[in-house]
C-alpha positions in Angstrom: 76.1 108.0 34.5 76.5 105.0 37.0 75.7 105.3 40.5 78.1 103.4 42.4 77.6 103.0 46.3 80.8 102.4 48.1 81.5 99.0 49.8 77.7 98.2 50.0 76.0 95.0 48.4 72.8 95.2 50.3 69.4 94.6 48.8 68.7 98.3 48.0 71.5 98.1 45.5 70.4 94.9 43.7 66.7 96.3 43.5 68.1 99.2 41.7 70.4 97.4 39.7 67.5 95.1 38.4 65.3 98.2 37.7 67.8 100.6 36.0 70.0 98.0 34.0 73.7 99.5 33.6 73.1 102.8 35.8 73.9 101.1 39.1 77.4 99.6 40.0 79.9 99.2 43.0 83.2 100.9 44.0 84.6 97.9 45.9 88.0 98.4 48.2 90.3 96.1 49.3 88.9 95.9 52.7 85.3 94.7 51.2 86.2 93.1 47.8 86.5 89.5 49.2 83.2 89.7 51.1 81.5 91.0 47.9 79.8 88.3 45.7 80.3 90.0 42.1 77.2 89.6 39.9 77.3 90.1 35.8 74.4 92.5 36.0 76.2 95.2 38.7 79.4 96.7 36.8 82.3 97.5 39.7 85.5 99.4 39.9 88.2 98.9 42.5 89.0 101.3 45.0 92.3 101.6 46.9 91.2 102.6 50.4 93.3 105.6 50.8 90.3 107.8 51.5 89.0 105.3 54.4 92.5 104.9 55.9 93.1 108.6 55.9 89.8 109.5 57.5 90.3 106.9 60.3 94.2 107.8 60.8 94.9 104.3 59.8 98.0 103.5 57.7 97.5 102.5 54.1 98.1 99.1 53.1 100.0 98.4 50.2 99.8 94.6 50.2 95.8 94.6 50.8 95.6 96.6 47.4 97.8 94.4 45.6 95.9 91.2 46.9 92.7 92.6 45.5 94.0 93.1 42.2 95.3 89.6 42.4 91.9 88.4 43.6 89.9 90.2 40.7 92.3 88.7 38.2 91.1 85.3 38.9 87.4 86.2 39.2 85.1 85.8 36.2 84.0 89.7 36.3 86.5 92.3 35.5 86.5 95.8 37.0 85.6 98.8 34.9 89.1 100.6 36.2 91.3 100.3 38.9 92.2 103.3 41.2 96.1 103.8 41.9 97.2 104.7 45.2 96.4 108.4 46.1 97.0 110.5 49.0 94.1 112.5 50.2 94.6 116.4 49.2 98.5 115.5 48.5 99.2 116.8 45.2 103.3 115.4 45.3 102.7 112.4 47.2 99.7 111.4 44.8 101.9 112.1 41.9 104.7 110.2 43.5 102.5 107.0 44.0 101.2 107.2 40.3 105.1 106.6 39.4 105.6 103.9 42.0 102.3 102.0 41.3 101.4 102.5 37.7 104.0 99.9 36.7 102.4 97.3 39.0 98.8 98.0 38.2 99.2 98.0 34.3 100.5 94.3 34.5 96.7 93.5 35.3 95.6 95.2 32.1 92.8 97.2 33.5 91.9 100.6 32.7 93.5 102.9 35.6 92.4 105.7 37.1 94.2 108.8 38.6 92.9 110.5 41.7 93.2 114.3 41.1 94.0 116.3 44.3 94.1 119.8 45.6 96.4 122.0 43.7 96.2 119.9 40.6 95.4 121.0 36.9 94.6 119.1 34.0 98.3 119.4 33.0 99.1 117.1 36.0 97.0 114.0 35.0 99.6 111.4 33.4 99.0 110.8 30.1 98.6 107.3 30.7 95.6 107.3 32.8 92.3 106.2 31.4 90.1 107.8 33.9 90.3 110.8 36.1 88.7 110.1 39.6 87.7 113.7 41.3 89.0 113.2 45.1 90.8 115.8 46.9 89.2 117.9 49.7 85.4 118.4 49.6 85.5 122.3 49.0 88.5 121.9 46.4 86.6 118.9 44.6 83.1 120.8 43.9 84.9 124.2 43.1 87.0 122.0 40.2 84.8 119.3 39.0 83.4 121.2 36.1 87.4 121.7 34.9 87.7 117.9 34.7 84.9 117.2 32.8 85.6 119.9 30.3 89.2 118.1 29.9 88.6 114.7 30.0 86.2 112.3 28.6 86.2 109.7 31.7 85.4 111.2 34.9 84.4 109.5 38.2 83.4 111.7 41.3 84.1 110.6 44.8 81.9 111.0 47.8 78.6 112.3 46.1 76.1 112.1 48.7 73.2 114.2 48.2 70.7 114.5 45.3 71.5 118.1 44.2 75.1 116.7 43.9 74.1 113.6 41.5 72.2 116.1 39.6 75.2 118.2 39.2 77.4 115.5 38.1 74.8 114.1 35.7 74.6 117.5 34.1 78.2 117.9 33.8 78.6 114.5 31.8 80.4 112.5 34.6 80.7 108.8 33.6 80.1 107.6 37.4 80.0 108.8 41.3 80.4 107.0 44.4 79.0 107.7 47.9 78.9 106.0 51.2 76.4 107.7 53.0 73.0 106.3 50.9 72.1 103.1 52.7 74.4 102.5 55.8 72.3 104.4 58.2 69.1 102.3 58.8 67.4 105.2 61.0 67.4 107.4 57.7 64.5 106.0 55.9 64.5 108.8 53.4 67.6 108.0 51.4 66.3 105.0 49.3 63.3 106.6 48.3 65.4 109.8 47.2 67.8 107.9 45.2 64.9 105.9 43.7 63.1 109.1 42.7 66.3 110.4 41.3 66.9 107.4 39.1 63.2 107.2 37.9 63.4 110.9 36.7 66.4 110.4 34.9 64.9 107.8 33.0 62.0 109.8 32.4 64.5 112.6 30.9 66.5 109.9 28.7 63.3 108.8 27.3 62.2 112.3 26.5 65.4 113.1 24.7 65.2 109.7 22.8 61.7 111.0 21.4 62.7 114.3 19.9 
């Protein structure tokens, strides 16, 4: 599973990426993409900033999302996937957005992610979606996360900000997770050691499995 701090490219992320190759990445939205120097040793995916706009009560900016895709097309390093614009906890509008923006995004030839929202079932996921991004309200997301991993091969879970939830996603076979709450608060010195310990334990578990 790839651990992807959201819009954060500090020294902690580079250290973890070097120590655990292929296990650390970035989820980068339109507001941060031009400020982030992409590196070949850190895979990344393109967010759409819908959640940050919703949580700060700002209008989502379509032009910025398209500008991000244009910018990444000119970059040497391409994203793992790009998230089609969604509307937080709104099934109907998220499905409408897929129909509206899929024709735009598919022209970039990236893998495309669909954000599932409250009230959705596996039947709601478009057949041309490459990745299921588990969004929605916090309560709904954790009630349904196993449904998505049982029905789809490639699943990303958003807003994973605790060690217990990281382990849960790992156990369920989630491909990648993101979170904003790991390294942004300099007063919380426990976050980095907790993530480092978690990644070390994962590596030991993987090595033990290889020996069986």
